[in-house]
Every structure is written in C-alpha cells, then in structure tokens.
BAFI-3210 file (N, C-alpha, C; in Angstrom, 3 decimals, decimal comma, padded with zeros to 6 digits):
// residues 300
n [1|2|3|4|5|6|7|8|9|10|11|12|13|14|15|16|17|18|19|20|21|22|23|24|25|26|27|28|29|30|31|32|33|34|35|36|37|38|39|40|41|42|43|44|45|46|47|48|49|50|51|52|53|54|55|56|57|58|59|60|61|62|63|64|65|66|67|68|69|70|71|72|73|74|75|76|77|78|79|80|81|82|83|84|85|86|87|88|89|90|91|92|93|94|95|96|97|98|99|100|101|102|103|104|105|106|107|108|109|110|111|112|113|114|115|116|117|118|119|120|121|122|123|124|125|126|127|128|129|130|131|132|133|134|135|136|137|138|139|140|141|142|143|144|145|146|147|148|149|150|151|152|153|154|155|156|157|158|159|160|161|162|163|164|165|166|167|168|169|170|171|172|173|174|175|176|177|178|179|180|181|182|183|184|185|186|187|188|189|190|191|192|193|194|195|196|197|198|199|200|201|202|203|204|205|206|207|208|209|210|211|212|213|214|215|216|217|218|219|220|221|222|223|224|225|226|227|228|229|230|231|232|233|234|235|236|237|238|239|240|241|242|243|244|245|246|247|248|249|250|251|252|253|254|255|256|257|258|259|260|261|262|263|264|265|266|267|268|269|270|271|272|273|274|275|276|277|278|279|280|281|282|283|284|285|286|287|288|289|290|291|292|293|294|295|296|297|298|299|300]
n.u [065,350|064,359|063,584|060,231|059,440|058,297|060,538|060,679|060,570|063,164|063,423|064,682|067,743|067,166|064,192|063,837|064,777|063,259|060,991|061,574|062,100|059,566|057,983|059,209|058,574|055,976|055,655|056,570|054,851|052,766|053,189|053,621|051,429|049,995|051,133|050,346|047,905|047,618|048,967|047,096|044,865|046,256|046,162|044,323|042,308|041,803|042,521|041,219|042,284|040,633|039,340|041,716|042,672|040,041|040,694|042,698|042,039|039,994|041,586|043,063|041,188|039,020|040,136|039,926|041,462|043,418|045,908|047,212|046,777|048,444|051,012|051,674|051,699|053,937|055,912|055,467|056,361|059,016|062,640|063,369|061,350|061,320|059,901|059,570|057,386|055,537|053,409|050,113|047,799|046,242|045,557|046,926|049,175|049,118|048,945|051,653|053,495|052,357|050,017|050,418|052,798|051,465|050,016|051,473|053,110|051,173|050,282|053,073|052,948|050,482|051,367|053,581|052,486|051,112|053,648|055,574|057,838|058,495|059,967|061,684|064,950|066,254|067,991|067,700|065,050|064,994|067,013|065,328|063,162|064,139|065,424|063,272|062,062|064,082|064,223|061,663|061,666|063,783|062,685|060,905|062,494|063,508|061,208|060,459|061,591|060,093|057,394|055,461|055,315|053,488|054,697|053,793|053,153|054,826|056,537|054,853|055,086|057,885|058,247|056,695|057,755|059,349|057,661|056,878|058,922|058,738|056,487|057,752|060,008|058,379|055,965|056,911|059,300|060,797|061,453|062,879|064,836|066,427|066,480|068,470|070,582|071,088|071,875|074,248|075,950|075,983|077,164|075,704|073,156|070,647|068,214|068,699|068,841|066,471|064,828|066,331|065,228|062,736|060,696|060,568|060,528|059,208|057,169|055,890|055,021|053,452|051,394|050,448|049,676|047,580|045,842|045,175|044,217|045,254|046,476|047,465|049,677|051,168|051,293|052,826|055,349|055,882|056,868|058,591|060,604|063,328|064,064|063,399|063,228|061,946|059,469|055,955|054,199|053,866|057,058|058,220|057,594|058,455|061,132|062,168|061,766|063,380|066,034|065,822|066,080|068,520|070,135|069,660|070,761|073,392|077,036|078,847|077,993|079,247|080,445|078,804|078,053|076,102|076,055|075,696|072,724|071,852|072,408|070,414|068,195|068,299|068,399|065,575|064,226|065,283|067,490|070,604|073,922|075,096|073,072|072,658|074,756|074,316|072,167|073,220|074,830|072,683|071,347|072,812|072,166|069,562|069,333|070,328|067,684|066,341|066,825|066,264|063,006|062,619|063,381|061,214|059,075|059,488|057,834|057,224]
n.v [200,815|197,492|195,358|193,667|191,880|188,774|186,074|183,619|180,111|178,042|174,605|172,125|170,066|167,363|166,887|167,779|165,845|163,622|164,349|163,748|161,565|160,630|161,203|159,821|157,592|157,566|157,843|155,236|153,319|154,001|153,614|150,881|149,931|150,333|148,054|146,036|146,108|145,484|143,142|141,343|141,471|139,947|137,452|134,455|133,859|134,615|133,815|133,461|133,138|131,586|130,157|128,919|127,072|125,739|124,434|122,829|120,924|119,770|118,502|116,832|114,901|114,515|113,993|114,933|116,760|115,879|116,549|117,768|115,979|113,872|115,236|115,145|112,465|111,735|113,316|112,302|109,585|109,752|109,874|111,606|111,430|108,530|106,714|104,962|104,011|102,932|104,593|104,859|106,736|109,763|110,101|108,056|108,927|111,496|109,997|108,725|110,824|112,981|115,232|118,408|118,465|117,400|119,237|121,590|120,587|120,927|123,691|124,640|123,299|124,815|127,386|127,338|127,079|129,620|130,865|130,380|130,066|129,675|131,818|133,164|132,692|129,744|128,706|130,979|131,166|128,787|128,921|130,966|129,691|127,659|129,054|130,238|127,869|126,738|129,107|128,793|126,404|126,815|128,748|127,386|125,589|127,121|128,299|125,759|125,615|127,586|128,224|130,379|131,063|130,002|126,569|125,733|127,744|129,400|128,316|128,552|131,646|131,926|130,629|132,211|135,021|136,337|136,686|138,968|139,371|137,454|138,016|140,218|138,490|136,602|138,088|140,939|140,901|142,604|144,833|143,657|142,647|144,952|145,794|143,960|144,275|146,921|146,413|144,801|146,631|148,720|147,421|146,804|145,329|143,259|144,238|146,628|147,770|147,251|149,202|151,806|151,743|151,848|149,838|148,109|144,889|144,031|146,003|145,317|142,820|143,044|144,804|142,618|140,712|142,031|142,356|139,701|138,862|138,045|137,218|139,751|139,575|138,432|140,468|142,018|140,879|140,387|143,340|144,010|142,318|142,294|144,595|144,029|145,546|147,775|146,916|147,784|146,265|142,497|141,867|139,787|137,925|138,679|139,089|136,551|135,490|137,264|136,212|133,522|133,939|134,993|132,882|131,165|132,175|132,698|131,499|131,566|132,075|133,507|135,382|137,924|141,023|142,669|142,056|143,082|143,816|141,167|140,373|141,809|140,857|137,991|138,508|139,490|136,904|135,454|133,736|132,031|132,304|129,754|128,327|129,714|129,066|126,403|126,443|127,468|125,404|123,488|124,833|124,256|121,431|122,138|123,511|121,619|120,096|121,950|121,708|119,103|119,181|121,111|119,484|117,686|118,839|120,800|122,170|120,008]
n.w [145,773|146,069|143,367|143,282|141,228|140,810|140,007|137,265|138,240|138,269|137,384|139,131|138,126|139,087|138,965|136,568|134,892|135,938|134,712|132,015|131,893|132,526|130,398|128,179|129,186|128,875|126,216|125,306|126,365|124,763|122,095|122,620|123,371|121,083|119,384|120,900|120,252|117,446|117,537|118,873|116,817|115,309|115,835|115,815|117,582|120,965|123,997|127,228|130,403|131,773|130,195|129,077|130,788|130,976|128,740|129,247|131,069|129,707|127,889|129,508|130,439|128,854|126,819|124,093|122,260|120,288|119,024|121,171|122,868|121,807|122,069|125,054|125,399|123,813|125,207|127,757|127,205|126,711|127,022|128,609|130,880|131,351|130,997|128,457|125,970|127,379|128,364|127,535|127,265|127,964|130,857|132,153|131,944|133,535|135,996|136,005|135,393|136,844|137,705|137,392|135,692|133,091|132,714|132,854|130,450|128,284|128,639|127,569|124,723|123,864|123,913|121,963|119,690|119,155|119,236|117,015|114,131|110,787|109,903|111,094|113,080|113,590|115,722|117,463|118,216|119,524|121,373|122,840|123,866|125,292|127,352|128,486|129,786|131,356|133,169|134,395|135,602|137,313|138,932|140,014|141,460|143,586|144,745|146,179|148,650|149,897|151,346|151,095|148,584|145,619|144,092|141,834|140,328|140,110|138,415|136,290|136,301|135,542|132,998|131,538|131,421|129,543|127,783|126,422|124,416|122,965|121,522|120,351|118,976|117,321|115,801|115,032|113,395|112,289|113,980|115,613|114,646|114,320|116,782|117,546|116,155|116,601|119,412|118,907|117,795|119,438|121,401|123,953|126,067|125,210|125,947|126,825|124,129|123,230|124,723|124,244|121,316|121,560|122,561|124,693|125,701|128,463|128,949|126,662|127,301|129,377|128,934|127,260|128,665|130,261|128,342|128,155|130,532|132,476|135,801|138,316|139,268|137,234|135,329|136,850|137,266|134,371|133,737|135,538|135,856|135,321|137,239|139,886|142,698|142,256|141,837|142,237|143,945|144,937|145,427|146,162|144,500|141,969|142,385|142,698|140,207|138,707|140,093|139,035|136,483|136,100|137,332|134,950|132,964|133,534|133,426|135,706|138,817|140,644|139,895|139,107|137,077|138,499|141,026|143,663|143,487|142,847|145,553|147,150|146,234|146,877|149,539|150,102|149,509|151,389|150,722|151,525|151,171|150,903|149,740|147,330|146,083|145,941|144,231|141,942|140,962|140,904|138,470|136,161|135,532|135,236|133,127|131,188|131,107|129,764|127,186|126,802|127,185|125,221|122,751|123,442|122,469|120,536|117,359|114,703]
ca.u [064,474|064,524|062,361|059,930|058,649|058,620|061,361|060,097|061,508|063,891|063,245|065,990|068,124|066,363|062,694|063,806|065,073|062,360|060,222|062,032|061,827|058,119|057,542|059,797|057,747|054,625|055,752|056,971|053,670|051,513|053,625|053,402|049,973|049,581|051,961|049,563|046,532|048,104|049,265|046,013|044,449|046,867|046,072|042,976|041,895|042,562|042,183|041,292|042,993|039,679|039,361|042,869|042,091|038,911|041,047|043,542|041,309|039,406|042,735|043,496|040,364|038,216|041,111|039,296|042,181|044,479|047,143|047,903|046,927|049,877|052,273|051,705|051,831|055,169|056,634|055,452|057,189|060,196|063,755|063,086|060,565|061,770|058,271|059,574|056,615|054,520|052,291|049,569|046,751|046,486|045,051|047,998|050,281|048,745|049,585|053,035|054,630|051,942|049,116|051,362|053,652|050,981|049,504|052,735|053,131|050,309|050,590|054,272|052,514|049,352|052,119|054,361|051,271|051,171|055,291|056,744|057,601|059,794|061,000|062,628|066,270|065,665|068,624|067,478|063,928|065,773|067,601|064,668|062,344|065,183|065,697|062,181|061,697|065,177|063,861|060,381|062,576|064,593|061,885|060,071|063,563|063,594|060,205|060,088|061,498|059,477|056,023|054,626|055,069|053,106|055,383|053,675|052,515|056,563|057,241|054,240|055,536|059,198|057,870|056,083|058,163|059,919|056,531|057,137|060,154|058,409|055,726|058,805|060,521|057,628|055,192|057,356|060,737|061,700|061,904|063,276|066,677|066,940|067,058|069,456|071,775|071,683|072,486|075,319|076,857|076,777|077,678|074,696|072,355|069,361|067,097|069,016|068,464|064,982|064,763|066,590|064,524|061,308|059,965|061,116|059,845|058,759|056,039|055,020|054,544|052,848|050,153|049,807|049,050|046,456|044,980|044,943|043,564|046,136|046,314|048,118|051,308|051,669|051,359|054,031|056,348|056,523|057,130|059,766|061,631|064,909|064,348|062,294|062,889|061,315|057,954|055,058|053,812|054,547|058,290|058,993|057,429|059,352|062,563|062,240|062,002|064,852|066,965|065,872|066,717|070,268|070,615|069,203|071,734|074,758|077,763|079,528|077,272|080,251|081,069|077,847|078,285|075,118|076,383|074,873|071,606|071,451|072,332|069,398|066,942|068,625|067,720|064,121|063,478|065,853|068,654|071,796|075,118|075,390|072,013|072,626|076,123|073,909|071,393|074,162|075,105|071,722|071,179|073,703|071,259|067,966|069,601|070,427|066,425|065,386|067,209|065,289|061,908|062,653|063,558|060,509|057,858|059,538|057,030|057,907]
ca.v [199,758|196,256|194,647|192,307|191,113|187,477|185,619|182,346|179,410|176,911|173,363|171,454|169,041|166,389|167,375|167,902|164,553|162,898|164,724|163,482|159,939|160,276|161,498|158,914|156,378|157,613|157,458|154,050|152,651|154,530|152,750|149,312|149,461|150,162|147,013|144,856|145,940|144,802|141,567|140,667|141,484|139,041|136,139|133,926|133,430|135,472|132,988|134,380|132,246|130,822|129,495|127,842|126,017|124,431|123,486|122,013|120,090|118,915|117,529|115,573|114,450|113,984|113,564|115,277|117,468|114,811|117,343|118,174|114,354|113,204|115,967|114,980|111,149|111,920|113,792|111,015|108,443|110,355|109,516|112,736|111,091|107,312|105,543|105,016|103,120|102,461|105,393|104,826|107,428|110,760|109,694|107,266|109,951|112,050|109,091|108,188|112,131|114,010|116,089|119,473|118,005|117,335|120,738|122,420|120,160|121,545|125,194|125,107|123,117|125,794|128,477|127,081|126,919|130,664|131,366|129,323|130,511|129,201|132,799|133,362|131,972|128,733|128,841|132,078|130,318|127,282|129,763|131,751|128,643|126,699|129,842|130,459|126,275|126,838|130,027|128,374|124,930|127,287|129,302|126,182|124,978|128,211|128,240|124,715|125,789|128,911|127,987|131,547|131,294|128,703|126,427|125,511|129,171|129,615|127,413|129,455|132,820|131,918|130,215|133,462|136,232|136,913|136,257|140,162|139,121|136,264|138,921|140,677|137,911|136,008|138,740|142,087|140,490|143,967|145,367|142,650|142,456|146,516|146,115|142,985|145,203|148,307|145,623|144,284|147,752|149,568|146,722|146,710|143,922|143,426|144,714|148,203|148,287|147,428|150,650|152,757|151,632|152,185|148,764|147,138|143,394|144,271|146,576|144,522|141,667|143,846|144,969|141,604|140,111|142,916|141,831|138,352|139,014|137,132|137,990|140,847|139,225|138,205|141,789|143,032|140,066|140,729|144,355|144,446|140,994|143,317|145,642|143,743|146,209|148,598|146,819|148,430|145,040|141,261|141,985|138,483|137,031|139,460|138,717|134,952|135,425|138,018|135,420|132,518|134,672|135,355|131,710|130,646|132,788|132,413|130,720|131,664|133,018|133,936|136,965|138,744|142,501|143,079|141,159|143,734|143,959|139,679|140,014|142,362|140,139|137,078|138,729|139,043|135,504|134,496|132,676|132,384|132,071|128,700|128,176|130,392|128,389|125,132|126,952|127,657|123,824|123,023|125,408|123,322|120,229|122,502|124,025|120,418|119,323|122,903|121,050|118,074|119,774|121,745|118,465|116,979|119,913|121,650|121,665|118,907]
ca.w [146,299|145,357|142,187|143,880|140,455|140,682|138,846|136,742|138,967|137,169|137,659|139,299|137,260|139,398|138,377|134,751|134,526|136,268|133,364|130,687|131,942|132,594|128,869|127,343|129,370|128,175|124,791|124,977|126,545|123,436|121,064|122,859|123,233|119,667|119,216|121,311|119,298|116,094|117,831|119,120|116,055|113,910|116,564|115,273|119,042|122,232|125,159|128,879|131,551|131,967|128,469|128,958|131,946|130,522|127,619|129,784|131,400|128,510|127,121|130,382|131,104|128,031|125,745|122,762|121,452|119,518|118,672|122,316|123,264|121,170|122,722|126,210|125,152|123,269|126,219|129,003|126,768|125,993|127,964|129,955|132,027|131,737|130,936|126,951|125,355|128,588|128,669|126,252|127,457|129,129|132,402|132,571|131,879|134,942|137,128|135,327|135,776|137,734|136,937|137,334|134,720|132,216|132,683|131,796|128,853|127,455|128,646|126,808|123,795|123,360|123,820|120,974|118,586|118,981|119,005|116,033|112,676|109,732|109,066|112,649|113,068|114,374|116,855|118,473|118,548|120,467|122,611|123,767|124,651|126,526|128,541|128,986|130,215|132,549|134,306|135,141|136,154|138,546|139,986|140,790|142,742|144,620|145,427|146,788|149,986|150,477|151,331|150,949|147,055|145,102|143,511|140,100|139,598|140,237|136,950|134,782|136,132|134,893|131,782|130,609|131,903|128,582|126,642|125,057|123,619|122,093|120,518|119,159|117,842|115,938|115,279|114,823|113,057|111,314|114,918|116,546|113,669|114,672|118,010|117,724|115,279|117,737|120,852|118,574|117,244|120,509|122,689|125,135|126,078|124,224|126,988|126,578|123,219|123,200|125,558|123,073|120,062|122,347|122,141|125,761|126,061|129,681|128,462|125,637|128,171|130,755|128,113|126,749|130,082|130,624|127,608|127,997|131,656|133,334|137,043|138,552|139,726|135,918|134,728|137,474|136,683|133,140|133,522|136,566|136,310|135,281|138,252|140,816|143,602|141,717|141,787|143,456|144,792|144,539|145,286|146,483|143,081|141,033|142,766|142,483|138,387|138,575|140,267|137,991|134,843|136,265|137,138|133,712|132,015|134,095|133,639|136,770|139,492|141,721|139,298|138,523|137,337|139,717|142,279|145,131|143,265|143,197|147,221|147,946|145,803|147,647|151,240|149,795|149,835|152,686|150,388|151,981|150,386|150,562|149,025|146,136|145,379|145,414|143,233|140,359|140,550|139,983|137,008|135,216|135,261|134,661|131,737|130,250|131,168|129,446|126,074|126,656|126,813|123,576|121,977|123,380|122,146|119,370|116,209|113,649]
c.u [064,758|063,005|061,800|059,213|059,422|059,235|060,666|060,934|062,077|064,053|064,641|066,233|067,222|064,893|062,804|064,006|064,139|061,257|060,461|061,709|060,331|057,630|058,196|058,660|056,364|054,644|055,840|055,355|052,959|052,121|053,546|051,773|049,321|049,747|050,895|048,615|046,705|047,949|048,282|044,959|044,932|046,352|044,402|041,927|042,348|041,977|042,380|041,898|041,590|039,538|040,423|042,992|041,240|039,732|041,698|042,726|040,488|040,296|042,878|042,321|039,404|038,912|040,658|039,967|042,999|045,532|047,907|047,715|048,511|051,051|052,443|052,263|053,629|056,220|056,622|056,527|058,744|061,509|064,025|062,627|060,960|060,792|058,231|058,634|055,380|053,062|051,204|047,917|047,069|046,356|046,288|049,085|050,538|049,123|051,192|053,721|053,625|051,059|049,631|052,052|053,225|050,478|050,425|053,051|052,368|050,175|051,867|053,549|051,489|050,154|052,908|053,616|051,241|052,833|056,098|056,675|058,638|060,898|061,785|063,612|065,709|066,408|068,361|066,115|063,940|065,590|066,665|063,546|063,286|065,478|064,385|061,893|063,226|064,762|062,347|061,197|063,270|063,912|061,115|061,091|063,264|062,242|059,630|060,238|060,886|057,980|054,972|054,425|054,934|054,153|054,922|053,574|054,009|057,050|056,390|055,008|057,003|059,119|057,439|056,931|058,679|058,852|056,433|058,141|059,758|057,444|056,886|059,464|059,563|056,641|055,893|059,139|061,609|062,227|063,024|065,247|066,983|067,407|068,393|070,874|072,029|072,700|074,122|076,809|077,040|077,000|077,084|074,077|071,426|068,308|067,392|068,838|067,185|064,311|064,870|066,019|063,020|060,219|060,388|059,927|058,800|057,453|055,012|054,216|053,517|051,410|049,515|048,791|047,723|045,354|044,342|044,405|044,024|046,169|047,359|049,632|051,862|052,183|052,686|055,558|056,945|057,006|058,659|060,779|063,160|065,386|063,016|062,101|062,377|059,487|057,123|054,818|054,523|056,330|058,900|059,142|058,521|060,948|062,951|062,497|062,978|065,733|067,086|066,285|067,977|070,728|070,879|070,420|073,104|075,824|078,589|078,685|077,840|080,581|080,286|078,274|077,329|075,066|075,538|073,288|071,112|071,342|070,909|067,896|067,028|068,115|066,172|063,698|064,399|067,331|070,138|072,926|075,509|074,517|072,015|073,777|075,547|072,633|072,317|074,544|073,961|071,348|071,659|072,593|069,790|067,988|069,658|068,909|065,831|065,671|066,357|063,823|062,033|062,546|062,023|059,030|058,051|058,538|058,083|058,605]
c.v [198,578|195,846|193,531|191,697|189,673|186,360|183,794|181,367|178,363|175,613|172,831|170,623|167,795|165,852|167,240|166,539|163,547|163,216|164,180|162,124|159,442|160,445|160,519|157,632|156,164|157,296|156,106|152,881|153,013|154,026|151,451|149,130|149,306|148,970|146,178|144,660|145,105|143,366|140,900|140,505|140,396|137,353|135,645|133,840|133,945|134,842|133,826|132,905|131,443|129,668|128,382|126,831|125,403|123,717|122,154|120,553|118,873|117,926|116,246|114,727|113,565|113,602|113,771|116,145|116,332|115,417|117,376|116,668|114,067|114,044|115,224|113,386|111,162|111,982|112,693|110,155|108,727|109,779|110,551|112,482|109,190|106,411|105,296|103,512|102,516|103,412|105,499|106,247|108,881|110,752|109,078|108,185|111,215|111,488|108,947|109,646|112,866|114,984|117,553|119,375|118,174|118,710|121,652|122,117|120,883|122,775|125,457|124,631|124,154|127,081|128,420|126,933|128,269|131,232|130,503|129,945|130,015|130,355|133,489|132,242|130,787|128,594|129,615|131,551|129,237|127,881|130,242|130,632|128,097|127,732|130,258|128,826|126,126|127,789|129,569|127,022|125,746|128,133|128,517|125,542|125,883|128,261|127,165|125,061|127,083|128,785|129,282|131,899|129,919|128,172|125,835|126,678|129,724|129,714|128,327|130,955|132,888|131,586|131,491|134,870|136,956|136,688|137,964|139,873|138,184|136,815|139,436|139,737|137,076|137,077|140,353|141,649|141,614|144,476|144,719|142,662|144,068|146,514|144,955|143,597|145,921|147,634|145,232|145,666|148,563|148,782|146,949|145,633|144,186|144,037|146,316|148,817|148,206|148,740|151,495|152,876|151,985|151,063|147,534|145,878|143,608|145,084|145,831|143,333|141,797|143,812|144,033|140,486|140,727|142,138|140,502|137,837|138,212|137,871|138,806|140,734|138,958|139,701|142,225|142,255|140,359|142,250|144,702|143,409|141,564|144,169|145,273|144,738|147,519|148,490|147,018|147,459|143,763|141,299|140,666|137,568|137,245|139,161|137,366|134,876|136,120|136,919|134,012|132,716|134,788|133,801|131,082|130,892|132,445|131,492|130,634|132,640|133,605|135,461|137,665|139,927|143,061|142,657|141,849|143,897|142,417|139,990|140,681|141,178|138,711|137,000|138,901|137,910|134,408|133,349|132,932|132,045|130,619|127,944|128,648|129,488|126,921|125,354|127,260|126,635|123,708|123,564|124,901|122,474|120,889|122,756|122,812|120,165|120,419|122,402|120,262|118,412|120,567|120,776|117,762|117,792|120,668|121,289|120,749|119,753]
c.w [145,286|144,703|143,281|142,855|140,459|139,747|138,614|137,691|138,032|137,979|137,919|138,121|137,462|138,635|137,165|134,220|134,953|135,024|132,541|130,670|131,753|131,178|127,982|127,329|128,922|126,564|124,595|125,176|125,470|122,513|121,575|122,972|121,980|119,156|119,529|120,429|118,329|116,530|117,907|118,033|114,708|114,477|116,251|116,537|120,132|123,191|126,224|129,317|131,932|130,919|128,358|129,576|131,555|129,733|127,939|130,490|130,803|127,824|128,052|130,823|129,862|126,643|124,578|121,858|121,081|119,344|120,107|123,025|123,166|121,762|124,066|126,125|124,416|124,205|127,250|128,466|126,242|127,162|128,866|131,036|132,297|131,650|129,052|126,700|126,568|129,019|127,347|126,240|128,411|130,290|133,010|132,894|133,106|136,060|137,147|136,141|136,607|136,931|136,560|136,015|133,473|131,734|132,105|130,584|127,785|127,516|127,370|125,129|122,876|123,297|122,151|119,763|118,109|118,583|118,561|114,810|111,915|109,724|110,106|112,649|113,749|115,735|117,731|118,763|119,841|121,887|123,914|124,411|125,497|127,945|129,545|130,230|131,614|133,487|135,004|135,985|137,505|139,315|140,672|141,889|143,727|145,430|146,235|148,424|150,596|150,272|151,108|149,583|146,693|144,169|141,953|139,585|139,379|138,813|136,092|134,905|135,346|133,125|131,087|131,141|130,725|127,281|125,679|124,330|122,958|120,925|119,564|118,246|116,554|115,376|114,602|114,778|112,363|112,851|115,649|116,111|114,193|115,666|118,433|117,116|116,362|118,826|120,265|118,485|118,309|121,714|123,930|125,102|125,546|124,705|126,921|125,659|122,724|123,884|124,461|121,980|120,774|122,215|123,447|126,103|127,254|129,599|127,881|126,574|128,945|129,994|127,544|127,899|130,623|129,589|127,583|129,504|132,661|134,692|137,137|138,444|138,282|135,202|135,670|137,277|135,284|132,840|134,494|136,625|136,173|136,326|139,137|141,768|143,507|141,688|143,021|144,339|144,221|144,547|145,264|144,985|141,745|141,237|142,429|140,934|138,192|138,948|139,252|136,913|135,203|136,542|135,655|132,490|132,432|134,081|134,912|137,703|140,379|141,326|138,409|138,484|138,415|140,708|143,662|144,788|143,460|144,539|147,490|147,548|146,696|149,100|151,229|150,185|150,542|151,942|150,960|150,851|149,876|149,533|147,440|145,287|145,255|144,026|141,799|140,123|139,931|138,870|136,112|134,617|134,674|133,475|130,644|130,257|130,188|127,774|125,406|126,241|125,754|122,632|122,092|122,652|120,843|118,168|115,412|112,510]
res [m|r|n|n|i|n|k|p|k|i|p|s|p|g|i|t|s|a|f|i|t|a|q|r|r|h|s|e|e|t|r|v|l|g|l|i|h|r|f|t|e|l|l|p|h|k|p|t|v|k|e|v|c|e|h|l|v|r|v|m|i|e|e|t|d|f|e|n|c|s|v|v|l|r|a|a|n|s|a|y|y|g|f|c|g|k|v|t|t|v|s|r|a|v|v|a|i|g|f|h|e|v|q|n|i|c|l|c|a|l|l|m|q|h|f|h|s|e|a|v|n|q|k|e|q|m|q|l|w|q|h|s|f|a|t|g|g|l|a|r|s|i|a|q|l|r|p|w|i|q|t|e|e|s|y|v|l|g|l|l|h|d|l|g|r|m|v|l|m|f|y|f|l|d|d|y|h|q|i|h|k|l|a|t|e|s|s|v|s|f|y|v|a|e|e|r|h|g|m|p|h|t|l|i|g|k|w|l|a|i|k|w|h|l|p|t|v|y|q|i|v|m|e|y|h|h|v|p|l|s|a|p|q|s|q|k|e|v|s|l|i|y|l|a|d|v|l|a|y|a|e|d|i|a|n|q|p|n|q|d|y|v|n|e|c|c|d|q|l|y|i|s|k|d|e|w|q|y|l|g|e|k|a|i|a|i|r|n|e|s|v|n|m|w|n|m|l|k|p|a]
***
C-alpha cells in the first residue's frame, strides 16, 4: 500500500533565485536608507523642490543672492554664450540667454555647492560633472522632437540621474574608493562593482529623491536609468535618460555591447537609425559644451 504522507515541496531553482534576489535587494535598500539618513544629517539644509524654485525666482527677479548672481553673470558673459562683457544684470541675462538657461545655471550652481570637495580627486569630480551636463544636454536634444516629453524637464532629469553617485563620491569617499578598486581588480563596470559592494548609486539616488520630495518621475529615473525597460512607470522618460547616458559615454555608437537593448529603447521613443546616427554626431559637440559648462561653473 502506497504511503500517502505529504512530502515537502522543493522550490524550483527559479523561485529560489527570485527569493535570493529579493533578499539581497531588501538588504541593499536597508543599507542605502541608513546611508541616506546619515547623508541628509550632514547637510546644513535639506531643500524641497518648492524651496529651490523659490530660491531661483528670487535670484532671477530680486537679485538678492549675490553668489549665484555672480555665477549667472560670469556664465552669461563667457565665450560659451558669446556676450563677453555685455551682460551686467541677471534680468539682462534672462533676455540674452533665456529664462531656462539661467534657471539651469542656478540649479547647477546650487548642486555644486553641495557636491564639491578638495578631498576628492579633481579629475574624477570634473568627469562626473561633465558627464551629468552632457547627459542633460543630450536628453534635451532627444526630447525636442518629442512633444510628449518636456524639454527642460528632460535636461534636469539628465543632470540629476547620477545624483546617487555624487553622494558616494563626495560624502562616502571610503566606500567610493573600495568600489573603484573592486571595479578595477574585477574588470567590471563601476555600476556592477557598486552592486557587489551593496551600495548601488541607483538606490541612493532614488531614496535621496524621495527625501528631497522630488516628483515620482525623478525617483524612477534615478533608480532605473540603467535598466529602463524594467521601470514600473515613466518608461519613456527613463529610456530617454538611458539613451542620453549611452550617448554621453560612447565614442562609437555603432558598436555598443548592449545594442539590442539600445534598439528597444530607441523603439520606445520612435528614434530611427538615421536619427540615432545624427545624435551620435551631435554628442561630440555636446560633450565639448559640457567641458565649457564645467569651466564656467567650477568652484574657484
């Protein structure tokens, strides 16, 4: 007679793998939440989006923040915009280079007050900021032909997409150096090394965006800009930043190791092969512009 005692079910390898992944993700999020709490306590002030916008309006209309006014005037009179010595007030700068350009300059200046340190390798600081500027510029270029995505918001999404990496570099330098060493010794990308170290900049950026009350699309972009097709929402915006990120790094867009994934994201945004080729050519000019932007805004 057959024994009817129920045998325990052995989970399939897929279920086990998913469980381990979920556990690791939970562990990472717990660690990152603690890191973000420590980081926000280090800041003298934790601005909300509303406060930042009010600050920008005050700079541009009342001209009461002399530090940021000087940044705007220095930028407006630089060779980058071609008004050398002709712009003497912020209101004139708004007319000369446009409201959104002045707004972006102020935002960059405010961010660089938080994310700058003499203790950090100057070349690495420069490269991170130039990459952020280039990603913002390329995101804006892609969005200009896509009316369902706001052009100026695209720039800011690109500018802030690596905010988590900035936190690592400027506030948790020991961990940053350990990740850098791991990436070099293991011949993996910095992003993969972050994951192995348990401090991915994507999660840091997401939780900081939540702490700073940034809109949901910013939180999603910061978390998923390396895997946009996995984003639970705002896939077009995340794909936009992913592609801008690829263009900002790529020397040869025709030979991407992840070309199939790039093609899927291009399909999301209706980017043809001809437009992608054009964007690759434009990326060279935008990377050069990002160098000029750094030279204008870098702390003295």
